[in-house]
Each structure stands twice: as C-alpha cells, then as structure tokens.
C-alpha positions as CSV (number, residue, x, y, z in Angstrom):
1,M,47.6,2.4,-9.5
2,I,50.4,4.8,-8.6
3,I,49.4,8.5,-8.1
4,R,52.2,11.0,-8.4
5,K,51.7,14.3,-6.7
6,G,52.6,17.6,-8.3
7,R,51.5,19.6,-11.3
8,P,50.7,17.6,-14.5
9,R,53.1,18.3,-17.3
10,L,51.8,19.3,-20.8
11,L,53.5,18.1,-23.9
12,P,54.7,21.0,-26.2
13,G,51.7,20.6,-28.6
14,R,49.2,20.6,-25.7
15,R,50.9,23.7,-24.2
16,R,50.2,25.5,-27.4
17,L,46.6,24.3,-27.5
18,A,46.1,25.3,-23.9
19,A,47.5,28.8,-24.6
20,V,45.1,29.2,-27.5
21,L,42.2,28.2,-25.3
22,V,43.2,30.6,-22.6
23,A,43.5,33.4,-25.2
24,M,40.0,32.6,-26.6
25,L,38.4,32.6,-23.2
26,T,40.2,35.8,-22.3
27,A,38.8,37.4,-25.5
28,L,35.3,36.2,-24.8
29,A,35.5,37.3,-21.2
30,A,36.4,40.8,-22.4
31,L,33.1,40.8,-24.4
32,G,31.2,39.5,-21.5
33,L,30.4,36.2,-23.3
34,A,32.5,33.7,-21.4
35,Q,29.8,32.6,-19.2
36,P,27.1,29.9,-19.6
37,S,24.1,31.1,-21.6
38,S,21.8,29.7,-19.0
39,A,22.0,28.5,-15.5
40,A,20.9,25.0,-14.4
41,P,17.6,24.8,-12.5
42,G,18.2,26.0,-9.0
43,D,21.4,28.0,-9.9
44,A,21.7,31.8,-10.0
45,T,21.4,33.3,-13.4
46,G,24.7,34.6,-14.9
47,P,25.6,38.2,-15.5
48,C,24.4,40.3,-18.4
49,P,26.9,40.6,-21.3
50,R,28.9,43.8,-21.3
51,S,27.7,46.7,-23.3
52,T,30.7,46.3,-25.7
53,A,29.2,43.1,-26.9
54,L,25.7,44.4,-27.7
55,G,26.5,44.7,-31.4
56,Q,27.0,40.9,-31.7
57,F,23.4,40.0,-30.8
58,R,20.5,39.6,-33.1
59,T,16.8,40.6,-32.9
60,A,14.1,38.1,-32.0
61,D,10.7,38.8,-33.5
62,N,8.8,36.7,-30.9
63,V,9.7,38.9,-27.9
64,G,9.8,42.7,-27.2
65,A,10.6,45.2,-24.6
66,A,9.8,48.8,-23.8
67,Y,10.3,51.4,-21.0
68,T,8.6,54.6,-20.0
69,V,10.2,57.5,-18.2
70,A,8.5,59.7,-15.6
71,D,10.7,62.2,-13.8
72,R,13.3,60.1,-11.9
73,T,11.7,56.7,-12.5
74,A,11.7,54.4,-15.5
75,S,9.2,51.5,-15.8
76,Y,10.1,48.4,-17.9
77,T,7.8,46.0,-19.7
78,F,8.3,42.6,-21.5
79,Y,6.2,41.5,-24.4
80,S,5.7,37.9,-25.5
81,F,4.1,38.3,-28.9
82,V,2.9,34.7,-29.4
83,D,1.7,32.0,-27.1
84,E,4.3,29.2,-27.3
85,H,2.4,27.0,-24.8
86,P,5.2,27.0,-22.2
87,V,5.6,24.1,-19.8
88,N,7.3,24.8,-16.4
89,G,8.5,28.1,-17.7
90,V,9.9,26.9,-21.0
91,P,10.0,28.6,-23.4
92,G,10.5,31.7,-21.2
93,L,12.4,34.8,-20.3
94,I,15.4,34.2,-18.1
95,Q,16.8,37.7,-17.7
96,Y,15.9,41.3,-18.7
97,C,19.2,43.3,-19.1
98,V,19.1,47.2,-19.1
99,Y,22.0,49.3,-20.2
100,P,21.5,53.0,-19.1
101,P,24.1,55.7,-19.5
102,T,24.1,56.3,-15.7
103,R,23.6,54.0,-12.8
104,P,20.2,54.1,-11.0
105,A,20.0,54.6,-7.3
106,T,17.5,51.8,-6.8
107,V,16.0,48.9,-8.9
108,R,12.8,47.1,-7.9
109,A,11.5,43.9,-9.6
110,E,7.8,43.4,-10.0
111,A,7.6,40.3,-12.4
112,R,6.7,36.9,-11.2
113,G,7.8,33.6,-12.8
114,A,5.6,30.8,-14.1
115,N,5.8,29.2,-10.6
116,G,4.7,32.5,-8.9
117,Q,8.1,33.4,-7.5
118,R,9.0,37.1,-7.5
119,W,11.9,38.0,-9.7
120,T,15.1,39.6,-8.3
121,T,17.5,42.3,-9.5
122,A,21.3,42.4,-10.1
123,T,23.7,45.1,-11.0
124,G,26.7,44.8,-13.3
125,S,29.5,47.1,-14.3
126,D,27.5,48.8,-17.0
127,S,24.0,47.3,-16.6
128,F,21.4,46.2,-14.3
129,S,18.9,43.4,-14.7
130,F,15.6,41.8,-13.7
131,R,16.2,38.1,-13.5
132,R,14.6,34.8,-12.5
133,P,15.2,33.7,-8.9
134,D,15.4,29.9,-9.3
135,G,15.8,28.2,-12.6
136,N,13.4,27.4,-15.5
137,P,10.2,27.1,-13.5
138,S,10.7,30.7,-12.4
139,N,11.1,32.0,-16.0
140,V,8.5,34.5,-17.2
141,P,6.7,32.2,-19.7
142,L,6.4,33.0,-23.4
143,N,2.6,32.8,-23.4
144,G,1.6,35.7,-25.5
145,Q,1.1,38.1,-22.5
146,T,2.6,41.4,-21.5
147,T,4.5,41.5,-18.2
148,P,5.6,44.5,-16.2
149,M,9.2,43.8,-15.1
150,G,9.9,46.5,-12.6
151,T,11.2,50.0,-12.1
152,A,14.5,51.8,-11.7
153,T,14.9,55.2,-10.0
154,W,17.7,57.7,-10.4
155,S,18.7,60.4,-7.9
156,T,18.2,62.9,-10.7
157,S,16.2,62.6,-13.9
158,A,16.0,59.1,-15.4
159,P,17.8,58.8,-18.7
160,Q,15.6,58.9,-21.8
161,S,17.9,56.7,-23.9
162,Q,18.5,53.1,-22.6
163,T,19.2,49.8,-24.3
164,I,17.5,46.4,-23.4
165,L,18.8,42.9,-24.1
166,L,16.8,39.8,-23.3
167,H,18.0,36.3,-22.3
168,I,15.4,33.7,-23.4
169,N,15.2,29.9,-23.0
170,D,13.6,29.1,-26.3
171,P,15.5,26.4,-28.2
172,A,13.6,26.8,-31.5
173,A,13.9,30.6,-31.5
174,C,17.6,30.5,-30.6
175,A,18.3,28.0,-33.4
176,R,16.3,30.0,-35.9
177,I,18.1,33.3,-35.0
178,Y,21.6,32.1,-34.6
179,G,21.9,28.7,-36.3
180,G,25.2,27.1,-35.5
181,S,26.9,30.3,-34.3
182,F,28.3,30.8,-30.8
183,Y,25.1,32.2,-29.3
184,G,22.7,29.4,-30.1
185,D,24.6,26.4,-31.3
186,S,23.9,23.6,-28.9
187,R,22.2,25.4,-25.9
188,N,18.6,26.0,-25.1
189,S,19.0,29.7,-24.5
190,C,20.4,32.8,-26.0
191,F,20.6,36.6,-25.6
192,V,18.6,38.5,-28.1
193,K,17.6,42.1,-28.9
194,P,13.9,42.7,-28.5
195,S,11.8,43.5,-31.5
196,N,11.1,47.1,-32.1
197,N,7.9,46.3,-34.0
198,P,5.5,44.4,-31.8
199,A,2.7,44.9,-34.2
200,Q,4.4,43.0,-37.1
201,P,2.5,39.7,-37.4
202,I,4.4,36.4,-37.6
203,C,3.1,34.8,-40.8
204,D,5.7,32.0,-41.5
205,R,5.7,30.0,-38.2
206,G,3.2,28.5,-36.0
207,D,2.7,26.1,-33.1
208,S,4.4,22.8,-33.9
209,N,3.6,21.0,-30.7
210,I,0.0,19.9,-31.5
211,A,-1.5,17.2,-33.8
212,Y,-2.2,19.5,-36.7
213,N,-1.8,23.2,-37.4
214,A,-2.2,25.2,-40.6
215,M,-2.2,28.6,-38.9
216,P,0.8,30.8,-38.2
217,Y,1.0,32.8,-34.9
218,G,-0.3,35.9,-36.6
219,V,-3.0,34.2,-38.6
220,T,-5.7,36.8,-37.9
221,N,-3.5,39.5,-39.5
222,C,-1.8,37.4,-42.1
223,Y,-4.6,35.6,-44.0
224,R,-5.3,36.6,-47.6
225,G,-8.4,34.4,-48.5
226,A,-11.6,33.3,-46.9
227,L,-14.6,31.3,-48.2
228,G,-18.1,32.9,-47.8
229,F,-20.9,30.5,-47.1
230,E,-23.7,32.8,-48.1
231,A,-21.9,34.1,-51.2
232,N,-20.9,30.6,-52.4
233,N,-23.9,28.7,-51.2
234,V,-21.8,26.5,-48.9
235,N,-23.1,24.1,-46.3
236,E,-19.9,22.7,-44.8
237,F,-16.1,23.2,-45.4
238,G,-12.8,21.8,-44.1
239,D,-9.7,19.8,-44.9
240,G,-8.2,16.3,-44.8
241,V,-5.2,16.1,-42.5
242,G,-2.7,13.7,-41.0
243,L,-2.1,13.9,-37.2
244,A,1.3,14.2,-35.7
245,G,2.4,12.6,-32.4
246,T,0.8,9.7,-30.5
247,G,-2.1,11.5,-28.8
248,R,-5.4,10.5,-30.5
249,H,-8.0,11.7,-28.0
250,L,-9.6,14.8,-29.5
251,S,-9.4,17.9,-27.3
252,T,-10.1,21.0,-29.5
253,L,-10.5,22.1,-33.1
254,Q,-9.6,25.8,-33.8
255,V,-10.7,27.5,-37.0
256,M,-10.0,30.9,-38.3
257,F,-13.0,33.0,-39.5
258,A,-13.1,36.3,-41.3
259,S,-15.9,38.7,-40.5
260,Y,-16.9,41.2,-43.2
261,A,-20.0,42.4,-41.3
262,C,-20.5,46.1,-40.2
263,E,-22.4,46.9,-37.1
264,S,-24.4,49.3,-39.3
265,G,-24.3,50.5,-42.9
266,G,-21.9,49.1,-45.4
267,G,-19.2,50.2,-47.9
268,A,-18.2,53.8,-47.3
269,T,-20.9,54.1,-44.6
270,C,-19.7,51.1,-42.6
271,T,-19.8,52.0,-39.0
272,T,-18.8,49.8,-36.0
273,T,-18.5,50.7,-32.3
274,P,-15.0,49.4,-31.4
275,G,-15.2,46.0,-29.7
276,T,-18.8,45.2,-30.8
277,T,-19.5,41.5,-31.5
278,F,-22.2,39.2,-32.6
279,T,-22.8,35.5,-31.9
280,H,-23.7,32.6,-34.2
281,P,-24.0,28.8,-33.7
282,I,-21.3,26.8,-35.6
283,T,-21.1,23.0,-35.9
284,A,-17.6,21.5,-35.9
285,N,-17.2,17.9,-37.2
286,V,-14.3,15.5,-37.4
287,Y,-14.7,12.5,-39.7
288,A,-12.7,9.4,-40.6
289,L,-11.2,9.8,-44.0
290,N,-13.2,6.9,-45.4
291,D,-16.6,7.9,-43.9
292,L,-17.8,11.4,-44.6
293,T,-21.4,10.6,-43.6
294,T,-21.2,10.0,-39.8
295,P,-18.7,12.1,-37.9
296,I,-16.5,10.6,-35.2
297,A,-17.0,13.8,-33.2
298,T,-19.4,16.6,-33.6
299,V,-20.3,19.6,-31.5
300,T,-22.4,22.8,-32.0
301,Q,-21.3,25.8,-30.0
302,T,-22.4,29.4,-30.1
303,Q,-19.2,31.4,-31.0
304,T,-18.5,35.1,-30.8
305,F,-17.3,37.1,-33.8
306,P,-16.3,40.8,-34.1
307,Y,-17.9,43.2,-36.5
308,R,-15.3,44.6,-38.9
309,P,-14.1,48.1,-37.9
310,S,-15.5,51.3,-39.5
311,A,-14.5,52.5,-43.0
312,D,-11.4,54.6,-42.8
313,P,-11.1,56.8,-45.9
314,A,-8.3,58.9,-44.2
315,H,-6.0,55.9,-44.0
316,C,-7.4,54.1,-47.0
317,P,-8.0,56.8,-49.6
318,Q,-7.6,54.4,-52.5
319,S,-10.2,52.0,-50.9
320,P,-12.4,54.3,-48.7
321,T,-14.8,51.4,-47.9
322,Q,-12.0,49.5,-46.0
323,W,-10.6,49.9,-42.5
324,Y,-6.9,50.3,-41.7
325,N,-5.3,47.3,-39.9
326,A,-2.2,48.7,-38.3
327,A,-1.0,45.2,-37.3
328,R,-1.1,44.2,-40.9
329,G,0.0,47.5,-42.3
330,A,-2.7,47.5,-44.9
331,C,-6.3,48.3,-45.5
332,S,-8.8,45.4,-45.2
333,N,-12.4,44.5,-45.8
334,S,-12.6,42.0,-43.0
335,I,-11.3,41.2,-39.5
336,G,-10.0,37.7,-38.5
337,T,-10.7,35.8,-35.4
338,V,-9.8,32.2,-34.3
339,V,-12.6,30.3,-32.4
340,T,-12.2,27.1,-30.4
341,F,-14.5,24.1,-30.4
342,R,-14.0,21.8,-27.4
343,F,-14.5,18.0,-27.5
344,T,-14.6,15.2,-24.9
345,G,-11.7,13.0,-25.9
346,Q,-13.1,11.0,-28.8
347,T,-10.6,8.6,-30.3
348,L,-9.3,9.5,-33.7
349,P,-7.5,7.6,-36.5
350,D,-4.2,8.9,-37.9
351,Q,-6.0,10.7,-40.8
352,V,-9.2,12.7,-40.4
353,V,-11.3,15.3,-42.1
354,W,-12.2,18.4,-40.0
355,T,-15.1,20.7,-41.1
356,V,-17.3,23.5,-39.9
357,A,-20.9,24.0,-40.9
358,Y,-23.3,26.9,-40.2
359,N,-26.4,28.4,-41.6
360,T,-26.9,31.8,-43.3
361,E,-29.9,33.5,-44.9
362,H,-29.9,31.3,-48.0
363,S,-27.2,28.7,-47.4
364,G,-26.3,25.9,-44.9
365,Y,-28.1,22.6,-44.2
366,H,-31.0,24.6,-42.7
367,P,-31.1,28.2,-44.2
368,I,-32.3,30.8,-41.7
369,G,-34.4,32.8,-44.3
370,A,-33.5,36.1,-42.8
371,P,-30.5,38.4,-43.2
372,G,-27.9,38.9,-40.4
373,P,-24.2,39.4,-39.8
374,Y,-23.7,35.7,-40.5
375,N,-24.2,36.4,-44.2
376,S,-20.8,38.1,-44.1
377,L,-19.0,35.4,-42.1
378,N,-16.3,33.5,-44.0
379,V,-13.9,30.6,-43.1
380,G,-10.2,31.4,-43.6
381,A,-8.4,29.7,-46.5
382,T,-4.8,30.6,-47.1
383,S,-1.6,28.5,-47.6
384,F,1.2,30.0,-45.5
385,T,4.9,29.6,-46.0
386,G,6.0,26.5,-44.1
387,A,2.5,25.3,-43.3
388,P,1.2,23.1,-42.0
389,Y,3.4,23.6,-38.9
390,A,2.3,20.4,-37.3
391,G,0.8,17.3,-38.9
392,T,0.3,17.0,-42.7
393,D,-2.1,18.2,-45.3
394,L,-3.1,15.0,-47.1
395,D,-3.4,16.8,-50.4
396,P,-2.7,20.6,-50.7
397,D,-4.9,20.8,-53.8
398,V,-8.0,19.3,-52.0
399,A,-10.5,20.7,-49.6
400,Y,-13.7,19.0,-48.4
401,I,-17.0,20.8,-49.1
402,S,-20.7,20.5,-49.4
403,A,-22.3,23.2,-51.5
404,G,-25.6,23.9,-53.3
405,S,-28.5,21.9,-52.1
406,P,-28.5,20.9,-48.4
407,T,-28.7,17.3,-49.6
408,N,-25.4,17.5,-51.5
409,P,-22.9,15.2,-49.6
410,L,-19.6,16.3,-48.2
411,H,-16.9,15.4,-50.7
412,A,-13.3,16.1,-51.7
413,E,-12.9,18.9,-54.2
414,T,-9.7,19.8,-56.2
415,D,-8.3,23.1,-57.3
416,W,-7.7,24.5,-53.8
417,T,-3.9,25.0,-54.1
418,G,-2.9,28.2,-52.3
419,F,-6.2,28.2,-50.3
420,R,-5.7,25.7,-47.5
421,P,-8.6,25.7,-44.9
422,L,-7.3,27.3,-41.7
423,G,-7.6,24.9,-38.8
424,A,-5.7,23.4,-35.9
425,V,-6.3,20.1,-34.0
426,T,-5.1,19.4,-30.5
427,T,-5.2,15.9,-28.9
428,T,-4.2,14.2,-25.7
429,T,-2.8,10.8,-25.0
C-alpha cells in the first residue's frame, strides 16, 4: 500500500458538500447547539446552550425547577415529578443551567448524584450551571424526589428574574418531547424547559418497565371511578392480566384504593385533621387463569389509608360536601392512595388474575359486623389513556369479582369497559 503525504483533495461535489456541512455546524455553534447532547461516562459534561437558543427548547412535564431569592443569594431546586425507577443514574438529570441577567460572584453546588458524588459548577458566557461530575452514575436520578441543587451569590442584590434549562438523560421523555427532531432524534438525552406546573398530574403515562401496570404516574389524582365493597356487597375484586418480560417470580402487587372516610362527621360536616390515617387488613391474591379457587400466592397485610380531607365549601361552593384537590384542580369526595403487597418470589404463569379482598361491616368473606372507616374504602377502577403501560389486560370488558354471599365464587364478569381495576405487578427473574 502506498501512502502519499500531503492534504487530501476533494472533488468539486465533495467541496460543495463540505462547505454546506461547515456552514451548518457554524450556524449550530452560533446557537450553542453544536456540541454533544450528553457526555460519555467519565467525560466532562458539555456547556449549556447559549441564551439565544432558549426559544428552541420544549417543556418536559416530568421534571421541574424553581429558585428562591434572599438578598444577595439565590437557591435552586430540582423536581423529579415521577419515580422512573432509575438504574445507575438513568433516567437522570445531567445538568441544571441557569441564565441570570447578571453574572454571580460565586456559585456553590450542593446536589449529589446517584453514586453519592458531589456535583460541580461551571460558568458560560451567559449562564452558569450545576452539573454531574462523572458520567451517568453521577446523574441526579429521576426518582420522584426533590433535590436542592445549590446556590449563587451576587455582590449586590440577586436578580429576581432568571431562566432555567435542564439537561436530562431520559430516552423515553426525549423521544416523546422531540420525536425525530434535532434535539432528541437518536440520542438518549436532551435539553428541556422545566414544567411550571409541578402539581399537574400525569394521567396518560406510567411505568412500563414492570410485568403489568394499569396505573399512570399520577394515578392518585387522576382516577375517576372506584368500587365500594360495603356499598356493593363485594368480597373480592381484581383483573386478569398478561405479564410482560421474562421475570416470573412475584415480587409485589400494588393496588390503588380510594378513601371516602372522614375522621369525624360526614357530608358538609366532614372534618379531618391533615395527615390522619387508619389501618385495615387487606388480602392480596394472585391466581392462575384456569384456577380461581386456590391462589398461587396470597398474603394478608395491614395497610394504612388516609382519611379524606375536610369539606371545603369555600373552594367547592357547588359541592360543599367535597374537598378541593389542588393537584387535580377539582373538588373530590375521596382521596387516592397506592398500597404495596410484598411476596416471596412465587413462580407465576404468563397469565394471572390478581385480586384484593377485605371485610367491611356487612361485606367480605367474614363481615365485621361493626361500622368503621373501612366501610368507605373503595378499590380504584378507571381505564386510562394508553393503559396498561406494561403487560396486557386480557379482556378490557372483564373484571374478576366475588359479590353477595361469602360463598359465591370468584368469577369473570363482563360490562367493565372503562373501569379497569387499578393494579401493578412486579416480578424478578
């Protein structure tokens, strides 16, 4: 092989192509976009985009940011609105970019990554940032938690108006937000604007990395229906589902409940001390589809449920017996909560029926015979957009129920379209 020294020559057509590419990269660099959207593990994170490019970025509803100003110092916070079950920092926050009108004198990072490493700071021409120190394991994980990022101090008063841009490694969110556009086409990460409405529940997406899931991230504020055991004389209730993935050792069953119980009174006199709860034993069962008599796995655990908040006629003048749910932006008669039942790795088939059973004053396999807040405890049943988010609902029109006499068997019942029992199954390999 002969190697000739000197500069390679470009054919005329290739010269034109090279000129076009240089022009494109020059234009992108002017906007602060001609850098990788994420650094490889172990590499330093790239700079924040320039402020002239901020109008190009879109808002992500799964992350948020805020800052408070006190005299010369501003404090910054990051919000992960949903638990995306990150592994080694992914999904996670890579960088937190701040665009103030004037440059601060000092910037101090407080956040720590998923691996415990303390974050660092960087300063650009028109921004500063808090950023990960060492690749994905040092990302701030998107785990549903709030993270103080750090502070910035000015020599005079801290500016009241500042802009924040977030760099996230969240392939699903980036693809959802940007599709095939420049910012999220084939990469795992993207720059996004933080949501300005952290209370807005996410009702059309949920965890897709488990065996079965009918519940969106914001299920406790999104549900519209729930089945009352006492009111409908129910003993047991659940759904038939197909499991995704290859793991078939049962780890947990999560079920959403709706509590209509007041701590005292009822209707317009409903009064509850904020945060007050009650407990009640609940039995969770998982059956093979062809045997609804003997469960593959069963556990009875005492679960904790909130009393619904006090009646709020000021916010709910049209329905003065209800309480105002700010996260839902509406008045409500009940409050939702998701409880978790833990199992010991029982082996499951690909298709199962999950149920919950509990007793009330007059209902259940063993009625209690006395009133209590459990009379106002319901099991969530709502069919959400795009659900189930993992696994399959074997028949959206069918639920599994035992009602009436305690001797009535568990069976499939039709006419449940729109009211899917709200559960999630996790398994291990």
